[in-house]
N, C-alpha and C positions, 0 to 999 in steps of 0.2 A: 504493500500500500504506500501511497505517496504522503510524505510529511515534509515539514520544514523545520529545521533547527535554527534558532536564533541565538547567537553568541553576542554578549555585550560586556564591554570592559570600561573601567573608569580610566580615561586616558592619563589622568594625573598619577596613576599607580601602575597601570599595565595596558599597553596598547595591544590590539589584536594583530600580532605580527605573524610572519609566515610559520615560525616554529610552533606557535600555539595552535594555529589553524590546522597544520599538518598533524599535530598530536590529536586534535579533535577528530579529524577524519580517520586517523588510525584507530581510535577508540570505536568509532562507528563500524569500521571494518571488523574489528574484534567481536562485535556484537552480532555480526551477520547482516548489518545494514550497508547500503551502498550510497556514498556521497556523490551527488551530481553537481549541478551548477552552483557557483557562488554569486551572491548579489549583495553588494555593499549598500547598507542603509545609511551609514555614516562612516566614512573612511577611517579605519583604525579603531573605531569604537563599536559599531554594531554591524553584524554580518548575518545574512540569511544563507543557509546551505540547504538546497533541496536534497531530499534523500528518499530512498526506498527502504522500507523496513517492515518486517512481519511482527516485530515486538518492540514498539517504541519505548516501553518502560525499561527493557533490557538495554536498549541503546543509550538511554539517558543515564542509567546506572553505570554503564561503561564509561561514559563521558565524565561523570562526576568523579569516578575513581581515577581516571587518567589525568584529569585537570585539578585534582585536589591540591589545595595550596595556592592556586592561581586565583586572583580576585576577579573572577569572571562569572557572570550570570548567564543562565541558559534556559531555553524552553524548546520542547518538541511538540508540535501541534499539527493538525491538518491545515492545509493551505487555504481552504475555503472558509469564508465567514470570519476572517481574523479581525476585521475592523468592527468594533462594537458600537452600538447605538445608545448605550446607557452606561454611565459611570456611577458607581456607588462607592464612596470612600469613607473610611474611618478618619477621625481627626487626630486624637492624641497619639504621639509616637508614629504617626503615619503622614498626614498632611502637615502637621506641626511637629517640631522636634521633641517637645516636652509632654509630660503628663500634667495637664493644667490643674487637676485637683491636687496633685502633690505639691505643685508650685504655690497654689493658693494656701495650702496648709502651712507653708513656711511662715506666713504672716501670723499664724497662731502658735508658732514654735513647735509644730507637730509634723514637720515634713517627713522625718525619718520613720516615725511611727505609722503614718498614713501611707507612705510609699511602700512599706513592707506589706501592707494589706493589698495595695494596688497590684504589686508583683504577684502575690498569690492568686488574686482574682484573674489577672491576665494569663497566668499559667494554667488556669482551669482547676485550681486546687480548692477554691471556694466559690459558692454561688455569686454571680455578679450583682444581682439586685440586693442581696443581703449585705454584701461587702460595701456597696454604694451607700446604703442607708447607714451602716455603721460608721463609715468615714465622714459623711455629712453631719451626723449627730455630734461628732467630736468638734465640729466647727461652730456650734451654736454660740451666738453672741459676738462672732467676728464681724467687724465693721465691713460694710459693703464696699468701702473704699479699696479694700484689698483686692476686689475683683478687677478694678481698673489697673491697679498696680501690677497684678499678675499678667493681665493682657499686654501691658506695655513691654513685657519681657518675652512675649511669644514670638518665636521665629518659624517661618515656613521651612519645611524640608526642601532641599534642593530639587528642583524640577516640578514642584507642586503646581505652581501657577501655569507653567508650560503644559503640563498634563491636562489641566482643566480647559485652558484657553484653546489648545489644539483640538481637543475633542469637540468643543463647542463650535469652533470654526468649520468643522466637518460635519456638523449637523447632529451631534450626539446630545443627549440630555444628561445633566450632571447633578449629582446630589451628594451632600455631605451628611452622613448619618452616623451620629456619635452617641456613645454612652456617657459623654460628658454633659456640658451644660449649654443651653441656648445663649447664655451671656457671652460665651466665647464663639460658638459656632456661627452666630449671625455676623460677627465681625470677620471671621475667617472666610465665610461664604463671600462677603463683599470683596475681600482682599484677593481671593483667588478667582472669583467669577463664577462660582457654582450657581446653578439655577435655583436651588433650594437647600435648606438645611433642616435637619430634625435632631433633637437632642432632649435631654431631661431639663426640667425647669427647677432651678434652685430657689427655694422660697426665701424671700427677704421681706422684713417688716420693720418699719421705723428706722431704716438705715443699717440694720444688722441681719445677719443670717439667722434663721429660726432653727437651724439644725435639722431641717426636713427637706425632702424633695417631693415634688408633685407626683402623684400616681396617675396612670401606671408608669412604671419605669421602662425606659427604652433599653432593652437588653438584647441578648442573642436572638431570641425569637422575633423581636420587633425589627431587628435589622433584616432578617430573612423575609418578614412580612413586607417591609418596605421594598425589597427587591421584587417580590411577586406583584405587589400593587403597582409599582411604577412600570414594570414590564407590561402588565395588563393595560395600563393607561396608554402606553405607547404602541400597543398592539404588536408586541414582539415577544419572543420567548426569552427565558432567562439565559439561553445560550448566546443571545445577542448582547449580553451585559458583561462588563468588566467590573470586578469588585476588588478592593484592596484594604488590608488591615493587618494588625500585628498580634492581636490578643485572642484568647479563647472565645470571647463573645463575638468574634468576627467569623469563626469557622463555618457556621451554617451558611452564611451568605457567600463565603469563598467557595464552598463545595457546590453550591447551587448554580453559580454563574458559569458561563462559557469560558471565561478567563478570570479565575479567582486567584489573586496573587497575595501570598504572604510576604509582607514587606519588612525586612530586618526583624523577623517575628520571633516570638517566644518559642522555645523548643517544641512544645506540643503542637503549635500551629504550623511551624515549618515542616514537621514530620508528617502531618496529615493533609496539608494543602497540595493540590496538584501542581501549582506553579509558585515559584519563589523569586524574590529579589533579595540577595544577601549582601551584595557588595556595591552596587551602583545606586543611582538615584531614581526618582519617580518617572523620569523620561523613559526608563526601560519599559514601562507599561505601553508606551507608544511604539517603541521598537518591536515589542512582542506582537503588536497589532499590524506591523508592516509599514508603519510610517517612516518616511525618509527625513533626514536631517533638514532638508530645505522646506519641508512641510510643517515643521514645528513653529508654534506661535507663542509669543510671550517670553 
């Protein structure tokens, strides 16, 4: 059967040079696959290799074994339908570099304590909704000014705006769907250019946090529901969607999408997601879809 392998490197660390490409093609041969034509999406950075393979999972395993240690991301997929019509993205540690709740907790002197709970939740060790309620309760009485101070420090992940703007320019619908808070997602939506954002509502009264979050909580199931709902509204199947996230609460939407990408993800997520980005930035999601460098926007 016909497939396409996409190899992506961070040019600041490792270019896709001849030796690396030859090693990849040798790994394909070892797995019984046949490498065909090469097609540069971005010279030295992103390369498509057409291939014939009976067992793409075996081919990918051979590639990862042969290229272990090289800061290169890769994906093997069917060549048809690569460009997606819907993007659903997680926010914390995906579209932005930080966990906004952990950073907010710093203003209450509780960052380390709350970050430990966040890590367990993102690793799937504890229920997301329970963990969220527990962490928010610890912030009761914190001045709402801390929200603005926290957002002032928020940084976009490299490639975030380019991902959103490029997909929008080519007709895709884009949504930021987060287990975080609308206080932050609304601002990040505007900054990146997402069509919409969904997140949890942090309750504030008389200028302070009440220690509660509005119900129902946007969790793993709600992210999957958003994917299904938006796909239906657009009259497309979930196979025409790309999703991206890093935590256990993202897994359901990653598995349901045609291109579900674990981005610098927690171990449980990286091990279960079909596609990964471990070394490069969010523009890799565009290269996985077959976009060329001169098509990127923003």
